[in-house]
C-alpha positions in Angstrom: 10.4 -9.3 -7.1 9.6 -6.4 -9.4 11.5 -3.4 -10.1 10.1 -0.1 -11.7 11.8 2.8 -12.7 9.7 6.1 -11.9 10.3 9.4 -13.4 8.4 11.1 -10.6 9.1 9.7 -7.1 7.2 12.2 -5.6 3.9 10.8 -6.9 4.7 7.2 -5.9 5.7 8.3 -2.6 2.3 10.2 -2.1 0.3 7.2 -3.6 2.1 4.6 -0.9 1.4 7.6 2.0 4.7 8.4 2.8 4.9 11.4 4.8 7.1 14.3 3.3 9.1 14.4 6.7 10.2 10.7 6.1 10.8 10.3 2.7 14.5 9.2 1.3 16.0 8.1 -1.5 14.4 4.7 -2.0 10.9 3.3 -1.8 9.8 -0.5 -1.7 6.6 -2.5 -1.4 7.4 -5.5 0.8 4.4 -7.9 1.4 1.7 -5.0 1.7 4.2 -2.6 3.5 5.9 0.3 2.4 10.0 0.7 3.2 11.3 4.0 2.8 15.4 5.0 2.7 17.8 2.7 4.3 16.0 0.8 6.5 17.9 -2.1 8.1 17.0 -5.7 6.8 16.5 -7.0 10.5 14.2 -4.5 11.0 12.0 -5.4 7.8 12.0 -8.9 9.2 11.0 -8.3 12.6 7.9 -5.7 11.0 6.8 -9.1 8.9 7.0 -11.1 11.3 5.2 -8.7 13.9 2.5 -7.4 11.4 1.5 -4.0 13.2 -0.8 -1.9 12.0 1.3 0.4 9.9 1.8 1.5 6.5 5.4 0.9 6.4 8.8 1.8 8.0 11.0 4.6 7.0 14.7 6.1 7.6 14.4 9.4 6.5 17.6 11.5 4.5 20.6 9.1 4.6 22.3 8.6 7.9 25.9 8.0 7.8 26.2 4.1 9.0 22.8 2.8 7.8 22.6 0.4 5.3 24.5 1.1 2.1 25.7 4.3 4.1 28.9 2.7 5.7 31.8 5.2 5.3 34.9 3.7 6.1 37.1 5.6 9.1 33.9 7.4 9.9 31.4 6.6 12.7 27.9 5.6 12.1 25.2 8.5 13.1 22.5 7.6 15.5 19.3 7.7 13.7 15.9 6.6 14.0 13.5 3.9 12.1 10.2 5.4 12.1 6.9 3.4 11.3 4.1 5.8 9.9 0.4 5.1 8.8 -2.2 6.4 6.4 -3.0 9.2 8.4 0.7 10.6 8.7 1.0 9.3 12.1 4.7 8.1 13.1 6.2 6.4 15.9 10.1 5.4 16.7 10.3 1.5 15.7 14.0 1.4 16.5 17.0 3.4 17.1 20.3 2.7 16.2 
């Protein structure tokens, strides 16, 4: 694993093909896929098992209840985990 700090994440996200509407606070590359935002680990595992023809998974924003965004005493929000491809098409991969 290699971590890199970048001063302009917009350029990184554009280079990796993350649609503007799906951009969030974290961006990673995992075995050829882009992971954007607070994507649950079990869904990354599923992505790597199924190997769909997509560029990656994204959780836009920072929904309460997503991994790392838990808030004691607060119910988690429902949120979508979306796939995206290099042409900008998105689909719902899962809902939590």
